[in-house]
MITORLUM-170079 format. One record per residue (C-alpha): x, y, z; residue number from 0; residue in three letters. Coordinates in nm, 2 decimals. Example, Ala and Ser with C-alpha at 12.3 -4.5 7.8 and 13.67 -1.06 7.14 Angstrom:
% residues 2
((1.23; -0.45; 0.78); 0; ALA);
((1.37; -0.11; 0.71); 1; SER);
END
This chain:
% residues 73
((0.05; -3.36; -0.03); 0; MET);
((0.05; -3.52; 0.31); 1; SER);
((0.25; -3.82; 0.41); 2; THR);
((0.09; -3.86; 0.75); 3; SER);
((-0.06; -4.20; 0.83); 4; PRO);
((-0.36; -4.01; 0.95); 5; TYR);
((-0.42; -3.81; 0.63); 6; SER);
((-0.75; -3.84; 0.45); 7; PHE);
((-0.60; -4.03; 0.16); 8; GLY);
((-0.41; -4.27; 0.38); 9; SER);
((-0.72; -4.35; 0.58); 10; ARG);
((-0.91; -4.43; 0.26); 11; LEU);
((-0.62; -4.65; 0.13); 12; ARG);
((-0.61; -4.84; 0.46); 13; ALA);
((-0.98; -4.90; 0.45); 14; HIS);
((-0.96; -5.02; 0.09); 15; ARG);
((-0.68; -5.25; 0.17); 16; GLU);
((-0.87; -5.40; 0.47); 17; ARG);
((-1.15; -5.47; 0.23); 18; GLN);
((-0.90; -5.65; -0.01); 19; GLY);
((-0.99; -5.43; -0.30); 20; ILE);
((-0.74; -5.31; -0.56); 21; THR);
((-0.74; -4.97; -0.73); 22; LEU);
((-0.77; -5.16; -1.06); 23; GLN);
((-1.09; -5.33; -0.94); 24; GLU);
((-1.23; -4.99; -0.84); 25; ILE);
((-1.14; -4.85; -1.18); 26; ALA);
((-1.31; -5.13; -1.36); 27; GLU);
((-1.62; -5.10; -1.15); 28; ARG);
((-1.65; -4.72; -1.18); 29; THR);
((-1.51; -4.67; -1.53); 30; LYS);
((-1.27; -4.41; -1.38); 31; ILE);
((-0.90; -4.45; -1.43); 32; GLY);
((-0.71; -4.60; -1.14); 33; HIS);
((-0.46; -4.31; -1.14); 34; ARG);
((-0.73; -4.08; -1.03); 35; VAL);
((-0.79; -4.29; -0.72); 36; PHE);
((-0.41; -4.33; -0.66); 37; ALA);
((-0.39; -3.95; -0.65); 38; GLU);
((-0.67; -3.94; -0.40); 39; LEU);
((-0.49; -4.18; -0.17); 40; GLU);
((-0.18; -3.96; -0.20); 41; ARG);
((-0.39; -3.66; -0.10); 42; ASP);
((-0.33; -3.50; -0.44); 43; ASP);
((-0.65; -3.41; -0.62); 44; VAL);
((-0.49; -3.12; -0.82); 45; SER);
((-0.55; -3.31; -1.15); 46; HIS);
((-0.91; -3.40; -1.05); 47; TRP);
((-1.21; -3.22; -1.21); 48; PRO);
((-1.37; -2.95; -1.01); 49; LYS);
((-1.72; -2.91; -0.86); 50; GLY);
((-1.98; -3.18; -0.88); 51; ILE);
((-1.75; -3.41; -1.08); 52; PHE);
((-1.50; -3.42; -0.79); 53; ARG);
((-1.77; -3.50; -0.55); 54; LYS);
((-1.90; -3.77; -0.78); 55; ALA);
((-1.56; -3.93; -0.81); 56; PHE);
((-1.52; -3.94; -0.44); 57; LEU);
((-1.87; -4.09; -0.40); 58; ARG);
((-1.78; -4.36; -0.65); 59; GLU);
((-1.46; -4.44; -0.47); 60; TYR);
((-1.62; -4.46; -0.12); 61; THR);
((-1.91; -4.67; -0.26); 62; ARG);
((-1.65; -4.91; -0.42); 63; ALA);
((-1.47; -4.96; -0.09); 64; ILE);
((-1.80; -4.99; 0.11); 65; ASP);
((-1.75; -4.68; 0.31); 66; MET);
((-2.03; -4.43; 0.39); 67; PRO);
((-1.99; -4.12; 0.17); 68; PHE);
((-2.15; -3.84; 0.38); 69; GLU);
((-1.92; -3.87; 0.68); 70; PRO);
((-1.61; -3.86; 0.46); 71; THR);
((-1.72; -3.55; 0.27); 72; TRP);
END
């Protein structure tokens, strides 16, 4: 896990916070538990599903924070 302010997860968190969106709001919108997204923001996806499900979770998160998906992937 990275603690750098420039890590992937910290950049996502900063963008989400600038949008004024909480993890709970994303969880409600996506029907995916907020802990999953908290792990993403900590750069820890070790408990995430593999393959296309991982990509789908990331896509849902970026959509919820109004961030283009393709450049982040």
